[in-house]
C-alpha angles and dihedrals in degrees: 000000000000117000112214108277095234092053093050094048093048092047092048094052093045093050093053084081111089089239116048093200125084108255114252093241132117119243112285115278103213091187091073097070114034101159137026114288134169143178117223120199136169124231145159135210137179113237122176089350095306127108113236117197112201145168120234119206118188122178142066138314123206110247119209127190128225089278089057090248119145106245108160149004104234118207121219144154117217129193113197123182113237123234098032103136098179107042091183086084095045115089119230121207126194112202138182143155127238138232096124087256101034126124121225098255094110099061089032096058099026107047122348111040129075094255126056136195112237113227135188089232123221096000128075115284121239122244120270143333090074122185134246122189140175109278104232087184096057115132094225091103090068103028143021109245135216117187109202127204112202120226111291092032133078108356094324120123141145121267135187114012093340123109134195089260088067089065106028105089141071096264096031090054094047091051097047094045090049090050091051092051091049093049092047090052090050095045094051100033096243098141094122099039117112103258133211140178122213118185135164129214108327082009086073090053086053095044095057090052095044093050090054095042094050091050097045101036109021103035091236115142116201125215095208148347124217113205115197116194098349127236103166096132106044092185090073091063099052103071090226091136142006096280091077091054092050096051094046099055097082091053090048086053093050090049093050089048092052094049094045094242095136119102093218104023112201117228095224114063096190093050089048092051092049087056091046091052091052093049094046097051092038124035095009096048090047091052093050091049090058090062113179090355089073109110123232090245092052091046091051091049093051092043090055091055093044089055091051092052101040108030093237116122124264089238091054092052092049092050088050091053087241091297119108115169119213098259089055093048094050090050097045106042097073099020092120088057091050089244140110129211127238124262100207089040118013092197087077122086131198138184113275105223095183113045091179094056117112095206133039116241099188137059112218093199094055096044092047100049102034099078096053092042094051098043095045093046092051091049091050096043097051096030113039096021091041097219114175107271090217087072114085115220111209115210090200142000094234093097092051116109112259097008106172128149124223104220096189113120117190093208089063096062113310112236096347129109109333116256137174109270118263115184094178084096089060091050092049089050096054094040089055093049093043105036090178092063111115126205126204115195119197119197135184116214091214097047110123093173097063108012117212094229089058089053091051090049091052094053092044089057102044094098093233118174112252093245092063100037087086089062089078119083123187124205128183134203134192092241140070143266091312094040091172094072085073103078099216089049091048090056091050091043091056093046093050096046094044093050091047093051094045094047095048095044094065 
């Protein structure tokens, strides 16, 4: 039941992007934009019953390195509330998605921005025309917002002597994104504004590093960091050892509960997941630690309980030696119905074209929401925001020639033995140096890309001093990786983020 290690690692990293499919864009043509350019438009929206007038700026900012050399044109879209005389009292939030290699369109058009793509969640979406509507749950009533597209995505690309390799890596990305934030703050005189980061998926990996880099190298102190669907410790997601299996069991349980695959389905999901957590870190983890010393009787006993929690048969768990990686689970749970479940959002179902396959090779959530997101964003970007149509916006960097990510992270051991990146050490560093820094962590119960129990494990093992452990707040939603595509969760998402920003801006 073990998928080849290389295949699992590659699949894991690829799926950390909000869309699992390569974007249908050509490789970036850096000859199109040779100097900073932007489109500035005026708009208004009603949020929470109040009219917000704002200015949208979409374009590029010239990025310079520490030698004052021009190295990139960085694409961004900013929404700034009009009429704020003293911006030192107006919060400023920098937001982005993950990948690595994903643009920011998902958070932009799903949760944060003033316009939102309407989806038929969690069912398949009809063919065009798709629908765009005012996002009454946008956060622009409480904070100015800058959506950032890393190099290789959006309009962002290297210039001068710089190359993509200078930006495509854990540390390279942290540095360039931090430099962009610093230069934006300088350009628009926002030094004294309360500042926040909001990243999703690999964007959380990035955020932990940026928070530390800004504090240590740029003298910029953040008020708060919002982590959406956390991927701080990449090792957890690779199924290279038993830890991955332990942290995934509660999400398997949530998925089985949602799809009614439990023999005796409990009425209370949260109580059921509390029980699943206890079993996974207790009896299940102990059984895995015994390895080949585990007796057949013990294995059968644990397999019986695994079946009760996950909806997979006892026999399947025994054949799998009690270890079922995520691609096997998504393929097996609904196999009898000729369907598979989503990875980014396990509420989604898709047609299973290969009933003999051991592992799923598709993500129904990603394939179902990507077309409406992409087409509506492009219509909005070039239409309402009036960006020059000669400029090509790249949804992801996966189609770019030579896209390859450098996973080395200096904070995890310098040039020693290679390890999966873990930026929880960066977050612990900056939280210790800035004990006023607050962290808001947002989790989806049905997220099989970054399971919530793994996130809890990460924060429980960061070695934080007791006096700053209370700076971390966890929130949970009955949805997946992009919890905001579920309208009730979007409403709660907005409420939680807005309250966090307001409370930590005082």
